[in-house]
Backbone as a chain_set.jsonl record, in Angstrom:
{"seq": "XXXXXXXXXXXXXXXXXXXXXXXXXXXXXXXXXXXXXXXXXXXXXXXXXXXXXXXXXXXXXXXXXXXXXXXXXX", "coords": {"N": [[27.51, 16.837, 10.773], [27.292, 14.868, 12.795], [28.468, 13.427, 15.675], [28.444, 10.991, 17.154], [28.427, 7.384, 16.853], [25.668, 6.634, 17.012], [23.531, 9.486, 17.981], [24.146, 9.973, 14.066], [22.074, 7.428, 13.265], [20.069, 8.262, 14.348], [19.773, 10.883, 13.04], [19.036, 10.364, 10.675], [17.513, 9.393, 7.308], [14.425, 7.882, 7.174], [13.502, 6.388, 4.56], [11.524, 3.724, 4.577], [10.081, 4.633, 6.566], [7.845, 6.311, 5.63], [4.934, 8.437, 3.644], [2.677, 6.231, 2.247], [0.038, 6.79, -0.145], [-3.14, 5.186, 0.927], [-5.669, 3.614, -0.407], [-9.408, 2.59, -0.457], [-10.873, -0.606, -1.004], [-12.885, -0.634, -2.992], [-11.858, 1.982, -4.548], [-9.497, 1.688, -5.542], [-10.602, -0.694, -7.102], [-11.757, 1.135, -8.99], [-9.983, 2.459, -9.757], [-8.29, 0.434, -11.528], [-9.727, -1.281, -12.949], [-11.649, -2.769, -12.671], [-13.977, -4.171, -10.578], [-16.495, -4.292, -7.848], [-16.687, -6.296, -6.31], [-14.508, -8.578, -7.738], [-11.934, -7.359, -7.138], [-12.852, -8.082, -3.838], [-11.912, -11.355, -4.686], [-9.734, -10.866, -5.811], [-7.751, -10.098, -3.501], [-8.516, -11.654, -1.464], [-7.654, -13.626, -2.813], [-4.587, -13.455, -2.556], [-3.683, -11.853, -4.999], [-3.388, -9.6, -4.979], [-1.689, -7.585, -3.048], [-2.793, -6.102, 0.758], [-4.117, -4.318, 3.811], [-5.157, -4.464, 6.137], [-6.659, -2.582, 8.177], [-7.29, -2.044, 11.585], [-9.502, -4.316, 13.851], [-11.506, -5.788, 12.912], [-11.383, -4.45, 10.839], [-11.077, -2.384, 7.887], [-10.191, -3.545, 4.389], [-6.841, -2.824, 2.267], [-5.612, -0.137, 0.105], [-2.561, -0.296, -0.896], [-0.473, 2.817, -2.689], [1.415, 2.123, -5.09], [0.846, -0.606, -5.05], [-1.87, -0.517, -6.517], [-0.12, 0.752, -8.561], [1.472, -1.086, -9.417], [-0.245, -3.04, -10.237], [-1.701, -1.807, -12.567], [0.609, -1.848, -14.82], [1.116, -4.452, -14.592], [-1.301, -4.65, -16.049], [-0.857, -4.073, -18.532]], "CA": [[27.194, 15.824, 10.512], [26.49, 13.844, 14.68], [29.569, 13.281, 16.092], [28.121, 9.741, 17.336], [26.482, 6.7, 15.911], [23.704, 6.752, 17.861], [23.166, 10.594, 16.784], [24.311, 9.616, 13.108], [21.196, 7.206, 13.482], [18.584, 8.963, 14.881], [19.492, 12.43, 12.646], [19.645, 9.847, 9.276], [16.295, 9.446, 7.207], [14.362, 6.569, 7.108], [12.855, 6.726, 3.526], [10.294, 3.498, 5.04], [8.781, 6.262, 6.878], [7.456, 7.735, 4.731], [4.345, 8.384, 3.881], [2.401, 6.582, 0.422], [-1.43, 6.894, -0.396], [-3.583, 4.657, 0.17], [-7.611, 3.594, -0.897], [-10.392, 1.563, -0.14], [-11.359, -0.908, -1.839], [-13.537, -0.374, -4.479], [-11.223, 3.271, -5.214], [-8.661, 0.509, -5.949], [-11.272, -1.119, -8.069], [-12.1, 1.811, -10.389], [-8.836, 2.775, -10.517], [-7.522, -0.522, -12.714], [-10.946, -0.883, -14.001], [-12.164, -3.942, -11.399], [-16.033, -4.479, -10.146], [-15.196, -3.992, -6.226], [-16.375, -8.226, -6.135], [-13.526, -8.09, -8.89], [-10.861, -6.852, -6.46], [-12.273, -8.596, -3.41], [-11.42, -11.914, -4.778], [-8.26, -10.246, -5.669], [-6.99, -10.215, -1.696], [-8.729, -12.847, -0.772], [-6.249, -15.11, -2.585], [-3.765, -12.512, -2.443], [-3.412, -11.583, -6.219], [-3.504, -8.283, -4.763], [-2.147, -6.877, -1.719], [-3.743, -4.91, 0.738], [-3.526, -3.281, 5.001], [-6.396, -4.037, 7.099], [-6.66, -1.265, 9.107], [-8.211, -2.734, 12.467], [-8.788, -6.281, 13.886], [-12.154, -6.402, 12.226], [-11.659, -3.444, 10.122], [-11.236, -1.734, 6.294], [-9.072, -2.983, 3.409], [-6.935, -0.154, 2.161], [-4.648, -0.836, -0.929], [-1.207, 0.724, -1.179], [-1.507, 3.277, -4.381], [2.598, 1.403, -4.921], [0.399, -1.909, -5.842], [-2.467, 0.002, -7.424], [0.905, 0.845, -9.717], [1.939, -2.387, -10.37], [-1.623, -3.768, -10.672], [-1.462, -0.832, -13.422], [1.499, -3.012, -15.101], [0.954, -5.62, -15.391], [-2.009, -5.344, -17.03], [-0.357, -2.825, -19.745]], "C": [[28.07, 15.347, 12.361], [27.532, 13.498, 14.514], [29.836, 11.826, 16.665], [27.861, 8.497, 16.729], [25.673, 6.86, 15.778], [22.854, 8.026, 17.374], [23.043, 10.302, 15.171], [22.776, 8.461, 12.671], [19.917, 7.984, 13.219], [18.56, 10.21, 13.761], [19.091, 11.49, 11.135], [17.721, 9.601, 8.687], [15.92, 8.902, 6.858], [13.325, 7.115, 6.009], [11.327, 5.096, 4.395], [9.555, 3.95, 5.829], [7.898, 7.285, 6.3], [5.692, 7.173, 4.299], [3.646, 8.135, 2.713], [0.645, 6.094, 1.124], [-2.022, 5.464, 0.121], [-5.317, 4.68, 0.405], [-7.918, 2.422, -0.548], [-10.621, 0.912, -1.149], [-11.49, -0.78, -3.524], [-12.903, 1.509, -4.838], [-10.465, 2.721, -5.882], [-9.277, 0.091, -7.6], [-11.152, -0.138, -9.481], [-11.286, 2.319, -11.231], [-8.337, 1.911, -12.318], [-8.748, -1.199, -13.542], [-11.713, -2.816, -14.005], [-13.916, -3.55, -11.324], [-15.062, -4.591, -9.14], [-15.007, -5.17, -5.635], [-15.107, -8.892, -6.094], [-12.173, -8.452, -7.416], [-10.921, -7.362, -4.883], [-11.882, -9.715, -3.456], [-10.084, -11.828, -4.586], [-7.307, -10.762, -4.525], [-7.55, -10.923, -1.791], [-7.597, -14.066, -1.192], [-5.046, -14.561, -3.104], [-2.698, -12.364, -3.587], [-3.147, -10.285, -5.828], [-3.304, -7.916, -3.321], [-2.904, -5.803, -0.819], [-3.149, -4.908, 2.971], [-5.6, -4.07, 5.573], [-6.303, -3.327, 8.18], [-7.819, -1.782, 10.073], [-8.274, -4.045, 13.027], [-10.213, -6.714, 12.801], [-12.338, -5.005, 10.822], [-11.117, -2.855, 8.457], [-10.286, -2.225, 5.701], [-8.784, -2.204, 2.916], [-5.412, -1.144, 1.483], [-4.022, 0.318, -1.188], [-1.244, 1.625, -3.03], [0.12, 2.968, -5.198], [1.991, -0.191, -5.486], [-0.303, -1.753, -6.715], [-1.376, 0.112, -9.052], [0.961, -0.28, -10.253], [1.377, -3.613, -10.985], [-2.078, -3.393, -12.091], [-0.477, -2.117, -14.195], [1.809, -3.564, -15.381], [-0.395, -5.996, -16.273], [-2.889, -4.798, -18.647], [-0.065, -4.729, -21.122]], "O": [[29.203, 15.591, 12.774], [27.886, 13.183, 13.378], [30.974, 11.361, 16.738], [26.91, 8.536, 15.948], [24.913, 7.157, 14.856], [21.853, 7.942, 16.662], [21.88, 10.351, 14.77], [22.341, 8.763, 11.56], [19.137, 8.199, 12.292], [17.435, 10.631, 13.492], [18.756, 12.321, 10.291], [16.804, 9.634, 9.507], [16.471, 8.639, 5.789], [12.495, 7.989, 6.258], [10.231, 5.554, 4.717], [8.35, 3.698, 5.836], [7.483, 8.435, 6.439], [5.236, 6.046, 4.493], [3.58, 9.059, 1.902], [0.224, 5.504, 2.119], [-1.371, 4.495, -0.27], [-6.003, 5.434, 1.096], [-7.194, 1.447, -0.347], [-10.645, 1.476, -2.243], [-10.822, -0.798, -4.558], [-13.713, 2.224, -5.428], [-10.498, 3.079, -7.06], [-8.821, 0.334, -8.718], [-10.689, -0.429, -10.584], [-11.32, 2.592, -12.431], [-8.157, 2.32, -13.465], [-8.613, -1.582, -14.704], [-12.063, -3.625, -14.865], [-14.681, -2.817, -11.95], [-13.847, -4.79, -9.108], [-14.086, -5.503, -4.889], [-14.593, -9.509, -5.161], [-11.751, -9.52, -6.973], [-9.863, -7.346, -4.255], [-11.26, -9.937, -2.417], [-9.374, -12.343, -3.722], [-6.389, -11.579, -4.604], [-7.076, -11.424, -2.811], [-6.991, -14.919, -0.544], [-4.47, -15.12, -4.037], [-1.485, -12.557, -3.51], [-2.438, -9.751, -6.68], [-4.208, -7.873, -2.486], [-3.508, -4.846, -1.305], [-2.084, -5.383, 3.366], [-6.769, -3.951, 5.207], [-5.701, -3.77, 9.159], [-8.976, -1.956, 9.691], [-7.381, -4.87, 12.835], [-10.145, -7.676, 12.036], [-13.317, -4.818, 10.1], [-10.424, -3.82, 8.135], [-9.21, -1.744, 6.054], [-9.388, -1.149, 2.725], [-4.674, -2.05, 1.869], [-4.432, 1.429, -1.525], [-1.762, 1.255, -4.084], [0.167, 3.715, -6.175], [2.668, -0.854, -6.272], [-0.084, -2.349, -7.769], [-1.675, -0.262, -10.187], [0.581, -0.538, -11.395], [1.795, -4.551, -11.662], [-2.67, -4.199, -12.809], [-0.877, -3.278, -14.11], [2.664, -3.683, -16.26], [-0.632, -7.018, -16.917], [-3.93, -4.842, -19.302], [0.326, -4.598, -22.282]]}, "num_chains": 1, "name": "protein.A"}
């Protein structure tokens, strides 16, 4: 174990930095059984959380959000 608190912090695993797969709106819509237009409306309304890549980039949906939508639709 590292001997100082700073070294301990630097060696600590960081689960928040783990990479999670992301999908385009089209891919996400297909996974949950929606049409692309419906998915866009859900994103715009805030019912589906998404990430915008770049200033004018495309929206991406995290895998955890797709799983949440699937659970809610059951």
